[in-house]
Structures are given as C-alpha cells and as structure tokens.
C-alpha positions as CSV (number, residue, x, y, z in Angstrom):
1,M,-80.4,37.9,-55.2
2,G,-84.3,40.0,-55.0
3,Y,-85.0,36.4,-53.5
4,I,-83.1,37.0,-50.5
5,N,-83.5,39.3,-47.7
6,A,-82.9,39.7,-44.5
7,G,-85.7,37.2,-43.0
8,T,-84.5,34.2,-45.1
9,Y,-80.3,34.7,-44.1
10,P,-81.2,32.5,-41.5
11,L,-82.2,29.8,-43.5
12,F,-79.6,30.5,-46.2
13,A,-77.3,29.6,-44.1
14,G,-78.6,27.1,-42.6
15,I,-78.8,26.0,-46.6
16,I,-75.1,26.6,-47.1
17,L,-73.8,25.0,-43.4
18,A,-75.6,21.8,-44.3
19,T,-74.5,21.9,-48.0
20,L,-70.7,22.0,-45.9
21,I,-71.6,19.3,-44.0
22,I,-72.7,16.9,-46.3
23,I,-69.8,17.4,-48.4
24,Y,-67.1,16.6,-45.9
25,V,-69.2,13.6,-44.7
26,I,-69.2,12.2,-48.2
27,V,-65.6,13.1,-48.7
28,K,-64.6,11.2,-45.3
29,F,-66.7,8.1,-46.1
30,T,-65.0,7.6,-49.7
31,E,-61.5,8.1,-48.0
32,G,-62.0,6.0,-45.7
33,H,-61.2,2.4,-44.9
34,R,-61.2,-0.3,-42.6
35,R,-57.0,-1.6,-42.2
36,I,-56.9,-5.4,-41.6
37,P,-53.8,-6.1,-40.1
38,I,-51.1,-9.1,-41.6
39,I,-48.3,-10.4,-40.2
40,Y,-45.6,-11.3,-42.7
41,T,-42.9,-14.0,-41.8
42,R,-39.2,-13.4,-43.8
43,T,-35.7,-14.2,-43.1
44,G,-36.6,-15.3,-39.4
45,R,-38.4,-12.3,-38.2
46,E,-41.9,-10.4,-38.6
47,E,-42.9,-7.3,-40.5
48,K,-46.6,-5.6,-39.8
49,S,-48.4,-4.4,-42.6
50,Y,-52.0,-3.6,-43.4
51,F,-54.6,-4.9,-45.7
52,P,-57.3,-1.7,-46.6
53,I,-60.5,-2.4,-46.8
54,R,-62.8,0.4,-48.3
55,I,-65.9,1.5,-46.4
56,N,-67.5,2.2,-50.3
57,Q,-65.9,-0.3,-52.3
58,A,-68.0,-0.1,-54.9
59,G,-68.0,3.4,-55.6
60,M,-70.4,5.2,-57.9
61,I,-71.7,2.3,-59.9
62,P,-74.2,0.9,-57.7
63,I,-76.2,4.5,-58.4
64,I,-75.2,3.9,-62.1
65,F,-77.0,0.7,-62.1
66,A,-79.8,1.6,-59.6
67,V,-81.1,4.3,-61.7
68,S,-80.8,2.9,-65.3
69,I,-83.5,0.2,-64.0
70,V,-85.6,2.6,-61.4
71,T,-86.2,5.0,-64.4
72,F,-87.6,2.2,-66.6
73,P,-91.1,2.1,-65.1
74,A,-91.6,6.0,-65.6
75,I,-90.3,5.5,-69.8
76,L,-93.2,2.1,-70.3
77,G,-95.7,3.6,-68.4
78,Q,-95.3,6.9,-70.6
79,I,-95.9,3.9,-73.8
80,L,-98.4,2.5,-72.1
81,A,-100.4,5.1,-71.5
82,N,-100.5,6.8,-74.6
83,T,-102.5,3.5,-75.8
84,S,-106.3,2.8,-76.6
85,G,-106.6,0.1,-73.9
86,E,-107.9,1.0,-70.9
87,Q,-106.2,-1.8,-68.8
88,T,-103.0,-0.3,-70.4
89,K,-103.4,3.0,-69.6
90,S,-104.2,2.2,-66.0
91,I,-100.5,0.5,-66.0
92,G,-99.2,3.1,-67.4
93,T,-101.1,5.6,-65.2
94,F,-99.5,3.6,-62.0
95,L,-96.1,3.3,-63.3
96,L,-95.6,7.1,-63.7
97,Q,-97.8,7.9,-60.5
98,H,-95.0,6.0,-58.9
99,F,-91.8,6.2,-60.7
100,S,-92.0,9.6,-61.7
101,I,-88.1,10.9,-61.6
102,Q,-89.8,14.5,-61.5
103,N,-92.6,13.7,-58.8
104,P,-90.9,10.9,-56.4
105,S,-93.0,8.7,-54.5
106,W,-92.1,7.0,-51.7
107,F,-92.5,3.9,-53.1
108,F,-90.1,5.5,-56.0
109,I,-87.3,6.5,-53.0
110,G,-87.4,3.1,-51.2
111,V,-87.1,0.9,-54.6
112,Y,-84.2,3.3,-55.5
113,F,-82.5,2.8,-52.2
114,T,-83.3,-1.1,-52.0
115,L,-81.1,-1.1,-55.6
116,V,-78.3,0.9,-54.7
117,L,-77.8,-1.4,-51.7
118,A,-78.5,-4.7,-53.3
119,F,-75.8,-3.7,-56.5
120,S,-73.5,-2.5,-53.9
121,F,-73.2,-6.2,-52.9
122,F,-73.8,-7.3,-56.0
123,Y,-70.3,-5.4,-57.6
124,V,-68.4,-6.2,-54.6
125,S,-69.5,-9.6,-54.6
126,I,-67.9,-9.7,-58.7
127,T,-65.2,-7.6,-58.0
128,F,-64.0,-8.5,-54.2
129,D,-62.4,-12.4,-54.4
130,T,-61.5,-13.3,-51.0
131,D,-60.1,-16.6,-51.8
132,K,-57.7,-14.8,-54.0
133,V,-56.4,-12.8,-51.3
134,A,-56.7,-15.2,-49.1
135,E,-54.1,-16.9,-51.2
136,S,-52.0,-14.0,-52.1
137,I,-51.3,-13.7,-48.6
138,Q,-50.6,-17.0,-47.7
139,K,-48.6,-17.3,-50.7
140,R,-46.6,-14.6,-49.2
141,G,-45.8,-15.4,-45.8
142,G,-47.9,-13.5,-44.5
143,Y,-51.2,-14.6,-41.6
144,I,-53.7,-12.8,-39.9
145,P,-53.6,-12.6,-36.1
146,G,-55.4,-15.3,-35.1
147,I,-57.0,-16.5,-37.9
148,R,-55.4,-19.4,-39.6
149,P,-54.1,-18.5,-43.3
150,G,-56.1,-20.3,-46.1
151,I,-60.5,-20.7,-45.9
152,E,-60.1,-19.1,-42.6
153,T,-58.6,-16.0,-43.9
154,A,-61.1,-16.1,-46.7
155,N,-64.1,-16.0,-44.8
156,Y,-62.8,-13.2,-42.1
157,L,-61.8,-11.2,-44.9
158,Q,-65.3,-11.6,-46.2
159,K,-67.3,-11.1,-43.4
160,V,-65.4,-8.0,-43.0
161,S,-66.5,-6.9,-46.4
162,N,-69.6,-7.6,-45.9
163,H,-70.1,-5.6,-42.5
164,L,-68.6,-2.3,-44.7
165,N,-70.8,-2.8,-47.5
166,L,-73.4,-3.0,-45.5
167,F,-72.8,0.2,-44.0
168,G,-70.9,1.7,-46.8
169,G,-74.1,0.7,-49.2
170,S,-76.6,2.2,-46.7
171,F,-74.7,5.5,-46.5
172,L,-74.3,5.8,-50.5
173,A,-78.0,4.4,-50.6
174,F,-79.0,7.2,-48.3
175,I,-77.1,9.5,-50.1
176,A,-78.5,8.4,-53.6
177,V,-81.8,9.1,-52.3
178,L,-81.2,12.4,-50.2
179,P,-82.3,14.7,-52.6
180,Y,-85.9,13.6,-53.5
181,I,-86.3,12.8,-49.8
182,L,-85.7,16.5,-49.1
183,S,-87.9,17.4,-52.0
184,K,-90.9,15.5,-50.1
185,I,-90.5,16.8,-47.6
186,M,-89.9,20.7,-48.7
187,G,-93.2,20.2,-50.9
188,Q,-95.2,18.9,-48.0
189,S,-94.3,21.9,-45.6
190,I,-95.1,24.5,-48.6
191,D,-98.9,22.5,-49.3
192,F,-99.2,22.8,-45.5
193,I,-98.2,26.4,-44.9
194,I,-99.8,27.0,-48.3
195,S,-103.5,25.4,-46.5
196,A,-102.5,26.9,-42.8
197,S,-102.5,30.3,-44.8
198,G,-105.5,30.0,-46.5
C-alpha cells in the first residue's frame, strides 16, 4: 500500500474503471450472436425460429495457436544467438529483438494480431459447415425469408459468418495484443518523463 498515495488515487481509480469496462465488453462480446430468422412450414402452418451465429465463433483457440507460432522465432533466436557463426548470431539477434515476448516490438504485435485473425477464419472454416447447416434446414422444411433453400442459403450463411468473424476475430486479436500495446505505450511514456526530467 506504500505505492498508493493521494497523488496516485486518480490513476489507480482510472485503472480499476478501465479494467471493469474491458471485462464488461469482453463478456458481452463472448455472449454476442446474430440470430438468423428461419421459418418452418409444418402441418400447414408456419413456425418462426432462429439460427444463432456467434460473433466469437472460434473462442480462444486462435490465441492458443497464434501464441505457439509467434513465440517460436524467439526460441529459435536464442539457439542461433549462442552459435559461433557470425551470420547465424546476427539472425538470432534479429529474431530476439523482434519476437521477444518480454519486450515485444511493434512488429511482434502486428504479426500476433494477424495470426489471431487468420486462425479465427481458419478454425471457423473447419468447424462451421454452411452446406450441412443449409441442408439440415431444408430437410426440416425450413427456409430463411428472402433466401432460397439449398446453395443460396449456404452462401448467405457463409457471408454472414465471414462478416461476423471479421469483426469477432479482429476484436479477439485486439484483446490479445492489448497488454503488449499498453506496455509499449507505458514504457514510452516513462522514458519520455525520465528524459524530460533529466
């Protein structure tokens, strides 16, 4: 508690407030989905239903895949940096400078963001088969208003899924790199304060 004094109360309260807001946004994002209206024609009457497509369709899987790949260059860099060859040493130094998870560069942050987004699309493309969903809807006598059953329904679901995944994957990637962005900003701010006071 010695680090908290009257001068740091506003900063401390701001950090707590920002943390609570981020947690709230993440929870809402995780639970968010788009409901696709479906009409089933049974026994001569129409029944309305919905097919939900989650905004975050891939969950946390893209982050796990991205971390396993983006940390590999740093491990390789440590091995190469301890070799005797000058060229391999320089390659190892380059990898350590740009892919260090302890002191991440903007290049590292950009690669990490891109990998999370790419794995979001990759994972959803494997797990969400729009052709099977469209076929299942058609077999049960259902259709999406304004969309023909079959291929058109599959294409429509794919289009909606891609749009949601672009937003959801980008948001997930932003949440993944946010700690690194904040550490870079805070580090630069501290360096600026030190240089200005000196």
